[in-house]
PDB file of N, CA, C, O and CB in Angstrom:
ATOM      1  N   MET A   1       0.165  44.511  51.087  1.00  0.00           N
ATOM      2  CA  MET A   1      -0.960  45.074  50.396  1.00  0.00           C
ATOM      3  C   MET A   1      -1.529  43.996  49.475  1.00  0.00           C
ATOM      4  O   MET A   1      -0.777  43.291  48.802  1.00  0.00           O
ATOM      5  CB  MET A   1      -0.556  46.351  49.608  1.00  0.00           C
ATOM      6  N   ARG A   2      -2.830  43.872  49.447  1.00  0.00           N
ATOM      7  CA  ARG A   2      -3.485  42.881  48.584  1.00  0.00           C
ATOM      8  C   ARG A   2      -4.519  43.551  47.696  1.00  0.00           C
ATOM      9  O   ARG A   2      -5.132  44.556  48.057  1.00  0.00           O
ATOM     10  CB  ARG A   2      -4.147  41.775  49.427  1.00  0.00           C
ATOM     11  N   ASP A   3      -4.689  42.959  46.523  1.00  0.00           N
ATOM     12  CA  ASP A   3      -5.701  43.411  45.568  1.00  0.00           C
ATOM     13  C   ASP A   3      -5.596  44.913  45.281  1.00  0.00           C
ATOM     14  O   ASP A   3      -6.557  45.667  45.439  1.00  0.00           O
ATOM     15  CB  ASP A   3      -7.092  43.083  46.095  1.00  0.00           C
ATOM     16  N   LEU A   4      -4.407  45.316  44.857  1.00  0.00           N
ATOM     17  CA  LEU A   4      -4.119  46.705  44.519  1.00  0.00           C
ATOM     18  C   LEU A   4      -4.579  46.974  43.085  1.00  0.00           C
ATOM     19  O   LEU A   4      -4.026  46.413  42.139  1.00  0.00           O
ATOM     20  CB  LEU A   4      -2.599  47.017  44.686  1.00  0.00           C
ATOM     21  N   SER A   5      -5.580  47.822  42.925  1.00  0.00           N
ATOM     22  CA  SER A   5      -6.109  48.140  41.607  1.00  0.00           C
ATOM     23  C   SER A   5      -5.254  49.228  40.962  1.00  0.00           C
ATOM     24  O   SER A   5      -4.963  50.252  41.581  1.00  0.00           O
ATOM     25  CB  SER A   5      -7.587  48.589  41.702  1.00  0.00           C
ATOM     26  N   LEU A   6      -4.854  48.995  39.710  1.00  0.00           N
ATOM     27  CA  LEU A   6      -4.024  49.953  38.977  1.00  0.00           C
ATOM     28  C   LEU A   6      -4.723  50.391  37.707  1.00  0.00           C
ATOM     29  O   LEU A   6      -5.388  49.594  37.045  1.00  0.00           O
ATOM     30  CB  LEU A   6      -2.652  49.348  38.644  1.00  0.00           C
ATOM     31  N   GLN A   7      -4.571  51.651  37.373  1.00  0.00           N
ATOM     32  CA  GLN A   7      -5.028  52.179  36.096  1.00  0.00           C
ATOM     33  C   GLN A   7      -3.807  52.780  35.414  1.00  0.00           C
ATOM     34  O   GLN A   7      -3.127  53.637  35.976  1.00  0.00           O
ATOM     35  CB  GLN A   7      -6.184  53.243  36.275  1.00  0.00           C
ATOM     36  N   ILE A   8      -3.538  52.320  34.195  1.00  0.00           N
ATOM     37  CA  ILE A   8      -2.349  52.728  33.459  1.00  0.00           C
ATOM     38  C   ILE A   8      -2.782  53.324  32.126  1.00  0.00           C
ATOM     39  O   ILE A   8      -3.573  52.722  31.400  1.00  0.00           O
ATOM     40  CB  ILE A   8      -1.379  51.529  33.245  1.00  0.00           C
ATOM     41  N   GLU A   9      -2.270  54.489  31.809  1.00  0.00           N
ATOM     42  CA  GLU A   9      -2.554  55.129  30.527  1.00  0.00           C
ATOM     43  C   GLU A   9      -1.575  54.601  29.481  1.00  0.00           C
ATOM     44  O   GLU A   9      -0.366  54.573  29.714  1.00  0.00           O
ATOM     45  CB  GLU A   9      -2.461  56.683  30.641  1.00  0.00           C
ATOM     46  N   THR A  10      -2.097  54.184  28.334  1.00  0.00           N
ATOM     47  CA  THR A  10      -1.260  53.669  27.265  1.00  0.00           C
ATOM     48  C   THR A  10      -1.898  54.003  25.921  1.00  0.00           C
ATOM     49  O   THR A  10      -3.122  54.048  25.794  1.00  0.00           O
ATOM     50  CB  THR A  10      -1.052  52.143  27.412  1.00  0.00           C
ATOM     51  N   SER A  11      -1.063  54.234  24.933  1.00  0.00           N
ATOM     52  CA  SER A  11      -1.580  54.550  23.597  1.00  0.00           C
ATOM     53  C   SER A  11      -1.699  53.296  22.727  1.00  0.00           C
ATOM     54  O   SER A  11      -2.169  53.365  21.591  1.00  0.00           O
ATOM     55  CB  SER A  11      -0.673  55.576  22.910  1.00  0.00           C
ATOM     56  N   LYS A  12      -1.271  52.148  23.269  1.00  0.00           N
ATOM     57  CA  LYS A  12      -1.291  50.892  22.515  1.00  0.00           C
ATOM     58  C   LYS A  12      -2.350  49.952  23.086  1.00  0.00           C
ATOM     59  O   LYS A  12      -2.813  50.131  24.212  1.00  0.00           O
ATOM     60  CB  LYS A  12       0.101  50.215  22.542  1.00  0.00           C
ATOM     61  N   THR A  13      -2.728  48.945  22.292  1.00  0.00           N
ATOM     62  CA  THR A  13      -3.681  47.935  22.741  1.00  0.00           C
ATOM     63  C   THR A  13      -2.922  46.766  23.368  1.00  0.00           C
ATOM     64  O   THR A  13      -2.062  46.163  22.727  1.00  0.00           O
ATOM     65  CB  THR A  13      -4.569  47.445  21.561  1.00  0.00           C
ATOM     66  N   ALA A  14      -3.245  46.449  24.624  1.00  0.00           N
ATOM     67  CA  ALA A  14      -2.571  45.376  25.348  1.00  0.00           C
ATOM     68  C   ALA A  14      -3.105  44.014  24.934  1.00  0.00           C
ATOM     69  O   ALA A  14      -4.288  43.862  24.630  1.00  0.00           O
ATOM     70  CB  ALA A  14      -2.732  45.565  26.852  1.00  0.00           C
ATOM     71  N   ASN A  15      -2.222  43.033  24.928  1.00  0.00           N
ATOM     72  CA  ASN A  15      -2.574  41.655  24.622  1.00  0.00           C
ATOM     73  C   ASN A  15      -2.576  40.815  25.899  1.00  0.00           C
ATOM     74  O   ASN A  15      -3.484  40.014  26.117  1.00  0.00           O
ATOM     75  CB  ASN A  15      -1.598  41.064  23.587  1.00  0.00           C
ATOM     76  N   LYS A  16      -1.554  40.999  26.742  1.00  0.00           N
ATOM     77  CA  LYS A  16      -1.429  40.279  28.016  1.00  0.00           C
ATOM     78  C   LYS A  16      -0.775  41.183  29.042  1.00  0.00           C
ATOM     79  O   LYS A  16      -0.034  42.104  28.698  1.00  0.00           O
ATOM     80  CB  LYS A  16      -0.610  38.970  27.844  1.00  0.00           C
ATOM     81  N   VAL A  17      -1.061  40.907  30.313  1.00  0.00           N
ATOM     82  CA  VAL A  17      -0.427  41.610  31.429  1.00  0.00           C
ATOM     83  C   VAL A  17       0.106  40.548  32.388  1.00  0.00           C
ATOM     84  O   VAL A  17      -0.617  39.629  32.774  1.00  0.00           O
ATOM     85  CB  VAL A  17      -1.439  42.590  32.155  1.00  0.00           C
ATOM     86  N   TRP A  18       1.369  40.681  32.767  1.00  0.00           N
ATOM     87  CA  TRP A  18       2.029  39.745  33.672  1.00  0.00           C
ATOM     88  C   TRP A  18       2.480  40.487  34.924  1.00  0.00           C
ATOM     89  O   TRP A  18       2.776  41.681  34.872  1.00  0.00           O
ATOM     90  CB  TRP A  18       3.234  39.057  32.977  1.00  0.00           C
ATOM     91  N   TYR A  19       2.531  39.778  36.048  1.00  0.00           N
ATOM     92  CA  TYR A  19       3.008  40.350  37.301  1.00  0.00           C
ATOM     93  C   TYR A  19       3.972  39.361  37.953  1.00  0.00           C
ATOM     94  O   TYR A  19       3.752  38.150  37.934  1.00  0.00           O
ATOM     95  CB  TYR A  19       1.818  40.686  38.257  1.00  0.00           C
ATOM     96  N   ALA A  20       5.042  39.904  38.530  1.00  0.00           N
ATOM     97  CA  ALA A  20       5.992  39.088  39.298  1.00  0.00           C
ATOM     98  C   ALA A  20       6.534  39.920  40.445  1.00  0.00           C
ATOM     99  O   ALA A  20       6.714  41.131  40.314  1.00  0.00           O
ATOM    100  CB  ALA A  20       7.156  38.567  38.395  1.00  0.00           C
ATOM    101  N   SER A  21       6.791  39.269  41.566  1.00  0.00           N
ATOM    102  CA  SER A  21       7.377  39.915  42.735  1.00  0.00           C
ATOM    103  C   SER A  21       8.093  38.859  43.560  1.00  0.00           C
ATOM    104  O   SER A  21       7.605  37.735  43.674  1.00  0.00           O
ATOM    105  CB  SER A  21       6.292  40.646  43.582  1.00  0.00           C
ATOM    106  N   PRO A  22       9.249  39.198  44.142  1.00  0.00           N
ATOM    107  CA  PRO A  22       9.917  38.216  44.999  1.00  0.00           C
ATOM    108  C   PRO A  22       9.101  37.905  46.255  1.00  0.00           C
ATOM    109  O   PRO A  22       9.352  36.912  46.938  1.00  0.00           O
ATOM    110  CB  PRO A  22      11.301  38.723  45.395  1.00  0.00           C
ATOM    111  N   ASP A  23       8.129  38.756  46.549  1.00  0.00           N
ATOM    112  CA  ASP A  23       7.291  38.575  47.738  1.00  0.00           C
ATOM    113  C   ASP A  23       6.051  37.732  47.469  1.00  0.00           C
ATOM    114  O   ASP A  23       5.306  37.419  48.397  1.00  0.00           O
ATOM    115  CB  ASP A  23       6.872  39.920  48.278  1.00  0.00           C
ATOM    116  N   TYR A  24       5.818  37.357  46.207  1.00  0.00           N
ATOM    117  CA  TYR A  24       4.584  36.661  45.834  1.00  0.00           C
ATOM    118  C   TYR A  24       4.918  35.457  44.966  1.00  0.00           C
ATOM    119  O   TYR A  24       5.580  35.597  43.937  1.00  0.00           O
ATOM    120  CB  TYR A  24       3.611  37.613  45.090  1.00  0.00           C
ATOM    121  N   ARG A  25       4.472  34.293  45.368  1.00  0.00           N
ATOM    122  CA  ARG A  25       4.670  33.042  44.619  1.00  0.00           C
ATOM    123  C   ARG A  25       6.139  32.795  44.270  1.00  0.00           C
ATOM    124  O   ARG A  25       6.451  32.294  43.189  1.00  0.00           O
ATOM    125  CB  ARG A  25       3.842  33.066  43.339  1.00  0.00           C
ATOM    126  N   TYR A  26       7.037  33.151  45.192  1.00  0.00           N
ATOM    127  CA  TYR A  26       8.478  32.921  45.038  1.00  0.00           C
ATOM    128  C   TYR A  26       9.039  33.550  43.761  1.00  0.00           C
ATOM    129  O   TYR A  26      10.005  33.042  43.191  1.00  0.00           O
ATOM    130  CB  TYR A  26       8.765  31.428  45.037  1.00  0.00           C
ATOM    131  N   GLY A  27       8.443  34.642  43.317  1.00  0.00           N
ATOM    132  CA  GLY A  27       8.943  35.359  42.150  1.00  0.00           C
ATOM    133  C   GLY A  27       8.440  34.849  40.816  1.00  0.00           C
ATOM    134  O   GLY A  27       8.807  35.392  39.774  1.00  0.00           O
ATOM    135  N   SER A  28       7.604  33.814  40.822  1.00  0.00           N
ATOM    136  CA  SER A  28       7.060  33.288  39.563  1.00  0.00           C
ATOM    137  C   SER A  28       6.090  34.305  38.963  1.00  0.00           C
ATOM    138  O   SER A  28       5.306  34.930  39.677  1.00  0.00           O
ATOM    139  CB  SER A  28       6.346  31.919  39.792  1.00  0.00           C
ATOM    140  N   SER A  29       6.156  34.457  37.651  1.00  0.00           N
ATOM    141  CA  SER A  29       5.247  35.400  37.003  1.00  0.00           C
ATOM    142  C   SER A  29       3.846  34.794  36.909  1.00  0.00           C
ATOM    143  O   SER A  29       3.671  33.577  36.857  1.00  0.00           O
ATOM    144  CB  SER A  29       5.769  35.785  35.595  1.00  0.00           C
ATOM    145  N   GLU A  30       2.867  35.682  36.890  1.00  0.00           N
ATOM    146  CA  GLU A  30       1.478  35.259  36.800  1.00  0.00           C
ATOM    147  C   GLU A  30       0.753  36.188  35.825  1.00  0.00           C
ATOM    148  O   GLU A  30       0.887  37.410  35.904  1.00  0.00           O
ATOM    149  CB  GLU A  30       0.792  35.267  38.206  1.00  0.00           C
ATOM    150  N   GLU A  31      -0.001  35.607  34.921  1.00  0.00           N
ATOM    151  CA  GLU A  31      -0.786  36.413  33.995  1.00  0.00           C
ATOM    152  C   GLU A  31      -1.990  36.987  34.738  1.00  0.00           C
ATOM    153  O   GLU A  31      -2.678  36.271  35.466  1.00  0.00           O
ATOM    154  CB  GLU A  31      -1.240  35.571  32.762  1.00  0.00           C
ATOM    155  N   LEU A  32      -2.238  38.280  34.552  1.00  0.00           N
ATOM    156  CA  LEU A  32      -3.339  38.949  35.228  1.00  0.00           C
ATOM    157  C   LEU A  32      -4.479  39.228  34.261  1.00  0.00           C
ATOM    158  O   LEU A  32      -4.260  39.495  33.080  1.00  0.00           O
ATOM    159  CB  LEU A  32      -2.860  40.248  35.870  1.00  0.00           C
ATOM    160  N   ALA A  33      -5.680  39.164  34.774  1.00  0.00           N
ATOM    161  CA  ALA A  33      -6.847  39.605  34.015  1.00  0.00           C
ATOM    162  C   ALA A  33      -6.791  41.128  33.959  1.00  0.00           C
ATOM    163  O   ALA A  33      -6.325  41.772  34.898  1.00  0.00           O
ATOM    164  CB  ALA A  33      -8.200  39.096  34.664  1.00  0.00           C
ATOM    165  N   PHE A  34      -7.266  41.699  32.860  1.00  0.00           N
ATOM    166  CA  PHE A  34      -7.257  43.153  32.733  1.00  0.00           C
ATOM    167  C   PHE A  34      -8.386  43.581  31.813  1.00  0.00           C
ATOM    168  O   PHE A  34      -8.938  42.774  31.066  1.00  0.00           O
ATOM    169  CB  PHE A  34      -5.896  43.659  32.200  1.00  0.00           C
ATOM    170  N   THR A  35      -8.719  44.859  31.877  1.00  0.00           N
ATOM    171  CA  THR A  35      -9.640  45.466  30.939  1.00  0.00           C
ATOM    172  C   THR A  35      -8.956  46.691  30.360  1.00  0.00           C
ATOM    173  O   THR A  35      -8.085  47.292  30.989  1.00  0.00           O
ATOM    174  CB  THR A  35     -10.999  45.833  31.619  1.00  0.00           C
ATOM    175  N   GLN A  36      -9.363  47.049  29.153  1.00  0.00           N
ATOM    176  CA  GLN A  36      -8.826  48.254  28.538  1.00  0.00           C
ATOM    177  C   GLN A  36      -9.959  48.985  27.837  1.00  0.00           C
ATOM    178  O   GLN A  36     -10.587  48.464  26.915  1.00  0.00           O
ATOM    179  CB  GLN A  36      -7.678  47.917  27.542  1.00  0.00           C
ATOM    180  N   GLU A  37     -10.201  50.189  28.293  1.00  0.00           N
ATOM    181  CA  GLU A  37     -11.208  51.045  27.685  1.00  0.00           C
ATOM    182  C   GLU A  37     -10.495  52.283  27.173  1.00  0.00           C
ATOM    183  O   GLU A  37      -9.998  53.097  27.951  1.00  0.00           O
ATOM    184  CB  GLU A  37     -12.347  51.416  28.699  1.00  0.00           C
ATOM    185  N   GLY A  38     -10.453  52.416  25.857  1.00  0.00           N
ATOM    186  CA  GLY A  38      -9.712  53.528  25.268  1.00  0.00           C
ATOM    187  C   GLY A  38      -8.245  53.429  25.622  1.00  0.00           C
ATOM    188  O   GLY A  38      -7.604  52.418  25.335  1.00  0.00           O
ATOM    189  N   SER A  39      -7.705  54.465  26.241  1.00  0.00           N
ATOM    190  CA  SER A  39      -6.285  54.475  26.593  1.00  0.00           C
ATOM    191  C   SER A  39      -6.032  54.066  28.041  1.00  0.00           C
ATOM    192  O   SER A  39      -4.901  54.162  28.517  1.00  0.00           O
ATOM    193  CB  SER A  39      -5.708  55.848  26.351  1.00  0.00           C
ATOM    194  N   THR A  40      -7.069  53.610  28.751  1.00  0.00           N
ATOM    195  CA  THR A  40      -6.912  53.237  30.160  1.00  0.00           C
ATOM    196  C   THR A  40      -6.958  51.723  30.332  1.00  0.00           C
ATOM    197  O   THR A  40      -7.968  51.083  30.040  1.00  0.00           O
ATOM    198  CB  THR A  40      -8.003  53.896  31.015  1.00  0.00           C
ATOM    199  N   LEU A  41      -5.860  51.165  30.807  1.00  0.00           N
ATOM    200  CA  LEU A  41      -5.755  49.744  31.120  1.00  0.00           C
ATOM    201  C   LEU A  41      -5.929  49.599  32.627  1.00  0.00           C
ATOM    202  O   LEU A  41      -5.287  50.316  33.395  1.00  0.00           O
ATOM    203  CB  LEU A  41      -4.380  49.139  30.636  1.00  0.00           C
ATOM    204  N   THR A  42      -6.785  48.686  33.056  1.00  0.00           N
ATOM    205  CA  THR A  42      -7.037  48.461  34.476  1.00  0.00           C
ATOM    206  C   THR A  42      -6.739  47.004  34.815  1.00  0.00           C
ATOM    207  O   THR A  42      -7.194  46.091  34.126  1.00  0.00           O
ATOM    208  CB  THR A  42      -8.503  48.824  34.847  1.00  0.00           C
ATOM    209  N   CYS A  43      -5.967  46.796  35.886  1.00  0.00           N
ATOM    210  CA  CYS A  43      -5.678  45.438  36.363  1.00  0.00           C
ATOM    211  C   CYS A  43      -5.533  45.481  37.877  1.00  0.00           C
ATOM    212  O   CYS A  43      -5.444  46.553  38.476  1.00  0.00           O
ATOM    213  CB  CYS A  43      -4.383  44.858  35.693  1.00  0.00           C
ATOM    214  N   THR A  44      -5.512  44.304  38.486  1.00  0.00           N
ATOM    215  CA  THR A  44      -5.382  44.210  39.941  1.00  0.00           C
ATOM    216  C   THR A  44      -4.169  43.360  40.282  1.00  0.00           C
ATOM    217  O   THR A  44      -4.069  42.206  39.865  1.00  0.00           O
ATOM    218  CB  THR A  44      -6.665  43.613  40.580  1.00  0.00           C
ATOM    219  N   VAL A  45      -3.250  43.938  41.041  1.00  0.00           N
ATOM    220  CA  VAL A  45      -2.067  43.216  41.530  1.00  0.00           C
ATOM    221  C   VAL A  45      -2.509  42.429  42.757  1.00  0.00           C
ATOM    222  O   VAL A  45      -3.036  43.015  43.703  1.00  0.00           O
ATOM    223  CB  VAL A  45      -0.864  44.202  41.871  1.00  0.00           C
ATOM    224  N   PRO A  46      -2.304  41.107  42.762  1.00  0.00           N
ATOM    225  CA  PRO A  46      -2.836  40.279  43.851  1.00  0.00           C
ATOM    226  C   PRO A  46      -2.194  40.543  45.214  1.00  0.00           C
ATOM    227  O   PRO A  46      -2.884  40.535  46.234  1.00  0.00           O
ATOM    228  CB  PRO A  46      -2.660  38.837  43.505  1.00  0.00           C
ATOM    229  N   GLU A  47      -0.883  40.775  45.240  1.00  0.00           N
ATOM    230  CA  GLU A  47      -0.202  40.987  46.525  1.00  0.00           C
ATOM    231  C   GLU A  47       1.151  41.637  46.287  1.00  0.00           C
ATOM    232  O   GLU A  47       1.870  41.278  45.355  1.00  0.00           O
ATOM    233  CB  GLU A  47      -0.030  39.648  47.293  1.00  0.00           C
ATOM    234  N   MET A  48       1.494  42.608  47.148  1.00  0.00           N
ATOM    235  CA  MET A  48       2.806  43.238  47.059  1.00  0.00           C
ATOM    236  C   MET A  48       3.218  43.715  48.443  1.00  0.00           C
ATOM    237  O   MET A  48       2.462  44.407  49.125  1.00  0.00           O
ATOM    238  CB  MET A  48       2.795  44.419  46.046  1.00  0.00           C
ATOM    239  N   GLN A  49       4.432  43.336  48.853  1.00  0.00           N
ATOM    240  CA  GLN A  49       4.943  43.794  50.139  1.00  0.00           C
ATOM    241  C   GLN A  49       5.924  44.946  49.944  1.00  0.00           C
ATOM    242  O   GLN A  49       5.795  45.987  50.588  1.00  0.00           O
ATOM    243  CB  GLN A  49       5.619  42.637  50.894  1.00  0.00           C
ATOM    244  N   TYR A  50       6.906  44.764  49.058  1.00  0.00           N
ATOM    245  CA  TYR A  50       7.931  45.788  48.865  1.00  0.00           C
ATOM    246  C   TYR A  50       7.952  46.314  47.434  1.00  0.00           C
ATOM    247  O   TYR A  50       7.876  47.523  47.212  1.00  0.00           O
ATOM    248  CB  TYR A  50       9.297  45.234  49.228  1.00  0.00           C
ATOM    249  N   TRP A  51       8.054  45.416  46.475  1.00  0.00           N
ATOM    250  CA  TRP A  51       8.058  45.847  45.075  1.00  0.00           C
ATOM    251  C   TRP A  51       7.590  44.713  44.184  1.00  0.00           C
ATOM    252  O   TRP A  51       7.616  43.544  44.569  1.00  0.00           O
ATOM    253  CB  TRP A  51       9.463  46.322  44.647  1.00  0.00           C
ATOM    254  N   GLY A  52       7.164  45.079  42.989  1.00  0.00           N
ATOM    255  CA  GLY A  52       6.723  44.108  41.998  1.00  0.00           C
ATOM    256  C   GLY A  52       6.998  44.635  40.611  1.00  0.00           C
ATOM    257  O   GLY A  52       7.306  45.814  40.439  1.00  0.00           O
ATOM    258  N   MET A  53       6.888  43.774  39.624  1.00  0.00           N
ATOM    259  CA  MET A  53       7.129  44.148  38.234  1.00  0.00           C
ATOM    260  C   MET A  53       5.907  43.767  37.404  1.00  0.00           C
ATOM    261  O   MET A  53       5.416  42.640  37.463  1.00  0.00           O
ATOM    262  CB  MET A  53       8.416  43.461  37.680  1.00  0.00           C
ATOM    263  N   LEU A  54       5.436  44.733  36.637  1.00  0.00           N
ATOM    264  CA  LEU A  54       4.310  44.526  35.755  1.00  0.00           C
ATOM    265  C   LEU A  54       4.826  44.578  34.328  1.00  0.00           C
ATOM    266  O   LEU A  54       5.526  45.518  33.951  1.00  0.00           O
ATOM    267  CB  LEU A  54       3.192  45.583  35.997  1.00  0.00           C
ATOM    268  N   VAL A  55       4.484  43.570  33.531  1.00  0.00           N
ATOM    269  CA  VAL A  55       4.890  43.512  32.120  1.00  0.00           C
ATOM    270  C   VAL A  55       3.627  43.533  31.268  1.00  0.00           C
ATOM    271  O   VAL A  55       2.714  42.734  31.473  1.00  0.00           O
ATOM    272  CB  VAL A  55       5.756  42.228  31.817  1.00  0.00           C
ATOM    273  N   ILE A  56       3.588  44.448  30.320  1.00  0.00           N
ATOM    274  CA  ILE A  56       2.452  44.549  29.419  1.00  0.00           C
ATOM    275  C   ILE A  56       2.910  44.157  28.023  1.00  0.00           C
ATOM    276  O   ILE A  56       3.823  44.770  27.470  1.00  0.00           O
ATOM    277  CB  ILE A  56       1.847  45.981  29.429  1.00  0.00           C
ATOM    278  N   GLU A  57       2.272  43.130  27.449  1.00  0.00           N
ATOM    279  CA  GLU A  57       2.539  42.723  26.078  1.00  0.00           C
ATOM    280  C   GLU A  57       1.509  43.409  25.187  1.00  0.00           C
ATOM    281  O   GLU A  57       0.306  43.359  25.446  1.00  0.00           O
ATOM    282  CB  GLU A  57       2.489  41.160  25.919  1.00  0.00           C
ATOM    283  N   TYR A  58       2.001  44.043  24.143  1.00  0.00           N
ATOM    284  CA  TYR A  58       1.104  44.757  23.230  1.00  0.00           C
ATOM    285  C   TYR A  58       0.910  43.966  21.937  1.00  0.00           C
ATOM    286  O   TYR A  58       1.758  43.158  21.559  1.00  0.00           O
ATOM    287  CB  TYR A  58       1.657  46.163  22.917  1.00  0.00           C
ATOM    288  N   ASN A  59      -0.216  44.210  21.264  1.00  0.00           N
ATOM    289  CA  ASN A  59      -0.502  43.591  19.968  1.00  0.00           C
ATOM    290  C   ASN A  59       0.490  44.072  18.936  1.00  0.00           C
ATOM    291  O   ASN A  59       0.419  43.666  17.776  1.00  0.00           O
ATOM    292  CB  ASN A  59      -1.936  43.901  19.513  1.00  0.00           C
TER     293      ASN A  59
END
């Protein structure tokens, strides 16, 4: 799957979003662009075959 758009509800303001998967870039983490409007954070996962990990850093 490529370019998977995610919308995540959060009560905090995000500072950075990171993504890592053993199926993408040999497991190296990558900072993702994101937008946040109110409590909805939106980002796009570049590629995922089986599983991935999303890390959200908050202010």
